[in-house]
Each structure stands twice: as structure tokens, then as C-alpha cells.
C-alpha positions in Angstrom: -25.4 43.2 -29.7 -27.0 39.9 -30.8 -24.6 39.7 -33.7 -21.6 40.2 -31.3 -22.9 37.5 -29.0 -23.4 35.0 -31.9 -19.9 35.7 -33.2 -18.5 35.1 -29.8 -20.3 31.8 -29.4 -19.2 30.6 -32.8 -15.6 31.6 -32.1 -15.6 29.7 -28.8 -17.3 26.7 -30.4 -14.6 26.6 -33.2 -11.8 26.9 -30.6 -13.2 24.0 -28.6 -13.6 21.8 -31.7 -10.1 22.6 -32.9 -8.5 22.1 -29.5 -10.2 18.7 -29.3 -8.7 17.7 -32.6 -5.2 18.5 -31.5 -5.0 15.6 -29.0 -3.0 12.6 -29.7 -5.2 9.6 -30.4 -5.4 7.2 -27.4 -3.6 4.1 -28.3 -5.7 1.0 -27.9 -4.0 -1.7 -25.8 -3.3 -5.0 -27.5 -3.6 -7.9 -25.0 -1.9 -11.2 -25.5 -2.3 -14.5 -23.6 1.0 -16.4 -23.0 1.5 -19.7 -21.3 4.7 -20.8 -19.6 6.4 -21.6 -16.3 7.0 -19.1 -13.5 10.7 -18.6 -13.2 11.2 -15.4 -11.2 9.0 -13.5 -8.7 10.0 -10.3 -6.9 7.3 -9.6 -4.3 8.8 -6.1 -3.5 8.7 -4.7 -7.1 6.1 -6.9 -8.7 8.5 -7.9 -11.4 7.9 -11.4 -12.6 9.4 -13.7 -15.3 8.3 -16.8 -17.0 9.9 -19.3 -19.3 8.1 -19.6 -22.6 8.8 -22.3 -25.2 8.3 -21.4 -28.9 6.5 -24.5 -30.3 7.8 -23.9 -33.8 11.5 -23.6 -33.0 11.7 -25.2 -29.5 13.6 -22.2 -28.3 12.9 -21.2 -24.6 12.8 -17.5 -23.9 12.5 -15.7 -20.5 9.7 -13.1 -20.7 9.5 -10.4 -18.0 6.6 -8.4 -16.9 5.2 -6.5 -14.0 2.3 -7.3 -11.7 0.3 -4.3 -10.5 -2.4 -3.8 -7.8 -5.0 -4.3 -10.5 -3.6 -7.7 -11.6 -6.0 -10.6 -11.1 -4.4 -13.8 -9.9 -6.3 -17.1 -9.8 -5.1 -20.5 -8.6 -7.6 -23.3 -9.5 -10.2 -20.6 -10.1 -9.8 -19.1 -6.6 -8.6 -15.5 -6.1 -5.0 -15.4 -4.9 -2.0 -13.0 -4.4 1.4 -12.9 -6.0 2.9 -14.4 -2.8 0.8 -17.5 -3.5 2.5 -18.1 -6.9 5.3 -20.7 -6.8 8.4 -20.9 -9.0 7.7 -23.7 -11.4 3.9 -23.1 -11.5 2.5 -23.5 -15.0 1.0 -20.1 -15.7 -1.2 -18.5 -18.3 -0.9 -14.7 -18.3 -2.8 -11.9 -20.0 -0.5 -9.0 -20.8 -0.1 -5.8 -22.7 3.0 -3.8 -23.6 3.9 -0.7 -21.7 3.6 2.3 -24.1 7.0 3.7 -23.1 8.8 0.4 -23.4 7.4 -2.2 -25.8 9.8 -4.8 -24.4 8.1 -4.7 -20.9 4.8 -6.3 -20.2 2.1 -5.3 -17.7 0.4 -8.4 -16.4 -3.4 -8.0 -16.1 -4.3 -11.6 -15.2 -2.5 -14.8 -14.0 -4.2 -18.2 -14.1 -2.6 -21.2 -12.5 -3.9 -24.8 -12.4 -2.4 -27.0 -9.7 -3.1 -30.7 -9.2 -3.7 -30.2 -5.5 -6.6 -28.2 -4.0 -5.8 -24.5 -3.3 -7.4 -23.1 -0.1 -7.1 -19.5 1.0 -7.8 -19.0 4.7 -8.9 -15.6 6.2 -5.5 -14.8 7.6 -4.0 -14.3 4.2 -1.9 -17.4 4.1 -2.5 -20.2 1.7 -2.5 -24.0 2.1 -3.2 -27.0 0.0 -5.4 -29.9 1.1 -3.5 -30.2 4.4 -5.4 -27.1 5.7 -8.7 -28.7 5.0 -7.7 -32.0 6.7 -6.4 -30.3 9.8 -9.6 -28.2 10.2 -11.6 -31.4 10.4 -9.5 -33.0 13.1 -9.8 -30.2 15.7 
């Protein structure tokens, strides 16, 4: 009986080990940081584009990606939303390629530096320095 139990445990252990070895290896994501100018923003789908200039050739290419709920957006270091991004903003994005379509990027982070102050009020709308000035006058 003991020998039967040992054989069963060994068989089960071998099956678990072999089954674990049959999995496809998880592909590690390769992240890239790219700087350019925001050129298209679709708030409904999260699809975004930026114009990127190749410094070696001078060629301008439009790069397209998708913003997700996990995407972090910062304007002047302050947390923001996709609706706060303006066409023409100089952006630096961190992206990775979708596994099913290497021509599409998933945007994980957007950083924008603007010359004017960025203020986010509690209602969800954004303002520049005008909001701060009007708060002090009332």
C-alpha cells in the first residue's frame, strides 16, 4: 500500500512538473521613451498620436498609441487626465508594443511640461494661472 501511494505521488509530481514546462514563456515588455508633439487625441477611444522627429534624418513620423485606465498623465508634475492634454503639447511618453500588433503602442505614462502653471481643481476641470488669480479675488 505504501509503495502504491509513493508511486501515485511521484506520478502526480511528474505530471505537474511537465505541465508547468509546457507553458509559453511570458514575453517581457520592452518599454521605450519617446518625445514629440501631441497631434491627435480621441477621448472616446483613448487613441492618441504624436509627431516625432528623427534627429538623424529630420523625417517627421506620426506615431499612434492607446491610453488606458492605467496610463499615468502628468502636466508640470501634477496628475492629470487625457482631457487635459492639448494638441501641440510637447510630450514625452513611455510606451510598449502590443503583443498582438507590434505597430501599436500602449502608453503607460505621459509627461508634459508647460510654461504656464497647471492647476487642477476638485471639479475635474483644469485651469492655468487664471484659476489661481480668480480664487484670490473673491
